[in-house]
C-alpha positions in Angstrom: 181.6 233.4 63.2 184.1 236.3 63.5 183.2 239.9 63.5 184.6 241.9 60.6 185.6 245.4 61.4 185.7 247.9 58.6 188.9 249.9 58.6 189.0 253.4 57.3 192.1 254.5 55.5 193.3 257.9 56.8 193.0 260.9 54.5 196.2 262.6 53.3 195.3 265.6 55.6 195.2 263.3 58.7 198.2 261.3 57.6 200.6 264.3 57.2 199.1 266.5 60.0 201.9 268.6 61.6 204.7 267.2 59.5 204.9 270.0 56.9 205.9 272.6 59.4 208.6 270.5 60.9 210.0 269.6 57.5 210.3 273.4 56.9 212.2 273.9 60.2 209.3 275.3 62.2 209.3 272.8 65.1 207.1 273.2 68.2 209.8 272.8 71.0 208.8 271.8 74.5 211.4 271.5 77.3 211.8 268.1 78.9 212.7 268.5 82.5 213.5 264.8 83.4 217.2 265.1 83.0 219.0 268.4 83.4 222.6 267.4 84.2 224.9 265.5 81.8 227.2 263.3 83.9 229.8 262.7 81.1 230.4 266.3 80.3 229.7 267.6 83.8 227.5 270.5 82.4 223.9 271.6 82.6 221.9 270.7 79.6 218.5 271.6 78.3 216.6 268.9 76.4 213.9 269.9 74.1 211.4 267.7 72.2 209.2 268.7 69.3 205.5 268.1 70.1 204.6 267.3 66.5 207.3 265.0 65.1 209.2 263.9 68.3 212.6 265.2 67.2 215.0 266.0 70.1 217.6 268.6 70.5 220.1 269.3 73.4 221.5 272.7 74.3 224.7 272.7 76.5 225.1 275.7 78.8 
């Protein structure tokens, strides 16, 4: 016989945790230091990634 696992549906609070701030434009940016030089443009770049939603932005110096 197989074991049946009871699955608990996530509450709306858990499901949307951290997304409301990002939708309003208040991201939690963290600098990603893996790649700091863009070969195609030949310039230094700063990559940032939001810790909550995973959105990325690139700043060219």
